[in-house]
C-alpha positions, 0 to 999 in steps of 0.5 A, a space after each residue: 588508597 582505595 577509591 572512595 567511589 564505586 559503581 553500583 546497580 540501579 536497584 541498590 542505588 534507589 534503595 540507598 536513596 529511599 532509606 536515607 530520604 525516609 529519615 527525618 534526620 541525618 543518620 549514620 545507619 542510613 547516611 545520605 548518598 551522593 551519586 556523582 556520575 549518573 549517565 546523562 547522554 541527553 544533556 546538550 546544553 553546554 555553557 556558551 564559552 565551554 562550547 566554543 573553547 573547550 572542544 579538545 576532549 570531545 575531539 579526543 574521544 571522537 578519535 577513540 570511537 574509531 579504535 577497536 578492541 576485543 569484546 571482553 564479554 562484560 555487561 554493566 547495568 548500573 547507575 554510573 557511567 559505563 566504563 566499556 562497550 563491546 569494542 572500546 572502553 568509554 569511561 572518559 567518553 562518558 565524562 563529557 556529560 553527566 548528572 549528580 544527585 546528592 542528599 542533604 548532608 552528603 559531604 565529599 572529601 578533598 579531591 581533584 577531578 580525574 583526567 585534568 579536566 575543566 568541570 562545569 556544573 549547573 545546580 538544577 531545581 528539584 521541582 517546578 515550584 522551587 523557590 530561591 534557596 530551596 536548593 543550596 550546595 557549598 563548594 569549598 575550593 583550594 586553587 594551588 596556583 594561588 599560592 607561592 611555589 614553596 607553599 604549593 609544595 607543602 600543600 601538595 605534600 600534605 594532600 598526597 599524604 592524606 588524600 580525601 582525609 586531608 585537613 588543610 592547615 592553610 594560613 587564611 580562610 578556604 574559599 567556599 562557593 555557595 551555589 543556588 538553583 540556576 548557578 553554573 560552576 566552571 572549575 579549572 583543572 586540578 582544583 582541589 575541592 570538597 563539596 557539601 550538600 545542604 539540601 537535596 541537589 541535582 546538578 547537570 554538567 560535564 568535563 572538557 579540555 581547553 587547548 591552551 590549558 593542555 599542559 596544565 591538564 596533563 600535569 594534573 592527570 599525571 599527578 593523579 596517576 601517581 597519587 590515586 588517593 587524591 581523586 575519587 575516580 580510578 585511572 580511566 581505561 581510555 587513558 592509552 587511547 587519549 595519549 595516542 591521540 595527543 602525541 601527533 597533535 602535540 607534535 604538530 603544535 610544537 612544529 608550528 610554534 
């Protein structure tokens, strides 16, 4: 399956936003856009619990910064997170903090976030005069661990088959988290979700790993490596570096256990 998300130049992104925003109604000719991964290096306001317990991914990318690579000569000037620097790919590193900007009517297909990460996002106000309800985003979720083992197998088989085009046939209702301005979402690794944007929305946040969730995170990461249609992000260039970091770390943990 093709990845549904692409990195585009800033000027092109602004044109897409302007064209869709100028229309009084949602239109297929200029559909609403959803910028998922705007680089936000100045974002430092992590939720307290995330800062205290979810530092493993930050440690891993710190290791990656010390690993040198040959300069590939490529330069990127676009709205998305950079994927490489002169001496090292940084596509996981740049997931630590980012922003999302989406127009009303933007909808994402069902997917998991890459790398088996915990994702945290806060819905920001659009203007200083925003009132309650001016910014609204729906966040449908399917947490597979809430189902029996046999149900999980059926669910994941369907998800693998259809990817982002999946139409769940679940008994019961699908939970939908309604986010308003100021709400912070903390999403566990491997959560299948399909956000729906009701108003123009900006979110700031990042991705993290927690040591006690590492087994689950790696299992989800491996699942996405084998089933790329179940995520809207490519396999990161930094994958091998992160694995190299985790091998001695996991060995030390096993020895202590």
